[in-house]
C-alpha positions, 0 to 999 in steps of 0.5 A: 191404520192407527187412531188417536185412541190407540197410538202410543205417546213418544217421550217428547210429548209425554214430557210436554204433557208432565210439564203441563201437569206440573204448571198447573200444580205449581200455580194452584200450590198457594191456595191448596192444602200443603199436604195435597201438594206435597202428595201430588208432586212425588206421584207426578215426578214418579210417573214421569220417571216410570214412563221414561224407563219402562213405558209401562202403564200404571197397574189398576191395582195402584191407580184406584187405591189412590183415587179413593184416598184423593177423595176421602182427604178432600172431604175429610179436610173441606168437609164436601167436594163442592165449593170453590176451594175443594172443587180447585183441590178435587180438579187438580188431583185428578189431573194428576191422577189422569197422568197415571193413565196417559199412554196414548194421543187420546188421553194426552189430549183429554188431560192437556185440554182439561189442565188449560180449563183448571189453570184458569180457575186459579183466577178464582182465587187471585186476579193480581197482575202477576198472577194473571200473568203467571197463568198466562204463562202456564198455558204455554206447556199444555199448548206445547203438548197439544201441538206436539200430538198433531200428525206429521210434525216434525218435532224441533231439535231442543224440547223448549222450542216447542213452547215458543208457538204458543207464545204467538197463539196467546198473542193472537188471541189477545184482540178477541179476548179485550173484546170479550172483557170490554163487551160482554155483558158483566154481573154487578159483581165479577163472577171470580168475586164469589166468597171463599171461606177458605181465603181472607186476605187482610187476616184481620178478624173480630178476634185477637189473640196474642201471638195471632198476628205473627204471619200477617206481620210479614205478609207483604200483599197490599190491604188498602190504598189511601189517596187523600185530598191534600197532603198526607198525614204524618206518619205518627197519625196513620192509624186505619180503625178496624175493631174495637174489641172489649170482651175479654175471657183470659185468652182472647180479645173479642169484638161484640157487635153493639147493633144499632146504636148511636155513635159515640159524641165526638168534638173534632177539630179538624176533618181530613177528607180521603178516599180508600180502595179496599182489597178484598177481605171476605168481612164486613168491617171497613178500616178508616183513619182514626175516627170517622166522622160519617159512614159512607154509602152502604154502611153504618157507623157503630156505637164505637166509631167502626164502620161496619159494611152492609154485606161482606167485602167480596171484590175490591172497594172503593169508599170515601170518608171524613175523619178526625185525627185531633179529636175528643171521643166521648168526653163525658162518662156514659152509663156503659163504662162499667163494661170496659173494666170488666176482666175474668176471674182466676186469670192473670193474678200477678198482672192484677195485683200490679195494676191494683198497686198503681191505683194505691200508688197514684191515687185518682191520677190516671195519667200517672198509671198510664205513664208507669205502665209505659215506663214499665215497657220501656225501661223494663227489659222488654223486646220487640220480635216477630217470634216471641215465646209461647204463653201458658194459661196466664198469659199476661203474667207469663208475657210481663213477668217471664218472657218479656217478649213480643209484638203489638198484640202482647203489648196492647193486650198486656197494657189493657189488662193493666189498665182495667185492673187498675180501674181505667176504662180500656180496650184493644183496637185493631187495624193498620198503622203506618203504610208507605207514601208512593209519591209517584201515584199520589197514595199511601199504600197500606200493607197487610204487614201494617196490621197493628193493635193499639189501646184506648183508655177513657180519661176524665175530661178527654174522654177515650185517648189512644194509648200505643204501648208498642211505640214505648217498646219500639219507636221505629214500629211507628215509622218503618213498620212491624216487619222493619222494626223487628230488626235483624230478624228480617234484614232482607226487608231492609234493603232499600232497592227491594222495598223501592222495587216492590212499592213502585211495582204497586202502581202498576198494580193499583192500575191493574185492579182500577182498570181491570179487576175494577171494570164493572157493569157500571163502567162497562154502560160508560164506556162510550161516553167519550164518543158522545154515548151517555150510557150502552144497553146490552143491545148495544153491547151485543152489536158492537161484539158481534161486529168486532168478532167479524172484524177478528175473524177476517183479520185472522183469514187474511193473515192465513190466506197470506201465509204460505202453507207449511209442509209436512214432515213427508213433503219436506223430506222429499224436497230435500231428496229432490234438491239432493237429486238436482245436484246428481242432474236429475231435476224433477219436471213440472207435473211429474208424480213423486213415484214417477219421479223417483223411478225415473231417478232410480233408472238414472242413477243405477247405484242408487236403484234400490235406494231410491225405490226404498224411499219411494214406497216409505214416501208413498206409505207415509204420505197416502196409505195412513192418516196419522203417520207415527213420529218414528216412522217420520224420523226414519224417513228423515234420516234416511234422505239425510244419509243419501249420498250426492256423490255421483258414482263413476263406473 
């Protein structure tokens, strides 16, 4: 008698186990350190190759050092083993290490059960429709591997047919999953919305360094979606304010929180009312269209008209605002304008000299100095590119006088330094610009690739005025976005059908975010409002959940009762032999057992006597003497029945 702890895996089952672990590694790879994925993939592949060629276990002297290296590498990278990101990395690593010792059915069952759990952990990092669908499909290999370990099962001819039953299992689980989603009592925020310091989706931060946006500007994931009370503003007015940065240390622009100061005064000509759905950013800043007039609930309006939330945005956030696109912001000089003129000493001497020269040439005409800087960018041989040359210690000098290439961060930073050098108060503003108007969905889609930086200068009588020096170099940046404005560097981005497909697919993503990711405790309590129940409490939810579970169980039992019990492999082989013997004139009688029947057939067919007696002994041993017959013995019985001749021997 054999058991799952000692029965060795056959080749098909081991292949499915390896495929299941490959699915886990692939789905977790986007948030794993690159070096960990690059190390685990060859280990998995080599173990699969070694098991198929030699069927020998991995020696302990190799497994233990690999495990120690895994633990040390994760602790060195993350600082500890606790938390969302290090925990996921450790789980994936341990799964791959488990394959090194997977030799028996019990090993495979343990590994595949843990693989299903680890796959679900990927939802902690991404809950989009695409990621959820991929994770559901990723469950198919582990389910197929577990099913291949069932005793007495006849495997299909082709390995990929092993994945088909898993689709039915997932479909059968959908009703119960829907019940749990709708009726299980929810926390005030989703469980998977816990902060993760290692992941920031928007990429905007309170520090801006030239060349720091280059990865962000090619990130096509959504950053926010905007619905307007009326038509959307034109493309040149779609500036979404995030951070206003005034401190410059010679390398980076830094946002310094002004605290609870009152917002700068504004004279607005007209207000635009809109609603923003912001993707999780793990930060407190809330992007707003141009200059907001007030802060939404749960946030405050700071001195420079930034909106700062009371807590980090760790889940999808909707907020309503009113903003002005035509205004005069702080038209009268304040006592703190001097802070917008500060520059570090001993940095960028050529840039400072150029700004002072403009002041000498144009005198008190600040507007002429602004136009001189824009003319320099427009006519001075500057080029917009997402892959600029690296800059040295005097970054602005290198950019203005040597490389002449960069993107919005370079131009906004250089322009602001020039203005300060000329004695004009200036600051850098980061946020988003542009977006795609989705007419079908009725909202503006702003992607991470729409991240942008521009400048604001203070002009007497006009207050703070937005100046976008990038538009002087590449006007297409304002109408087409950063990646499209890069021209030939990203030709795939300008494919019309690809852009249309991506932008229309976002309608589905928006529905998913609102209906699934945005389904919180408040929406759950109002679930039965259409039926006259204004708000559900926990007891009502529990009662509905219990009723739903009972109905699902009743439906499952009814389906099982109506379904014929499938034959195991040994019984199926006997049925095939019975059909062959019936063609030879030996029909099994009602109530006749397999031993009596095959003995009678052996007497009736003396030419096949020995073969039938051998088949009888094989069948009885597999059917009654072993709790879990091996796949090899079942296949041997099937081959013997297949080769049994159906031609009557003539004496």
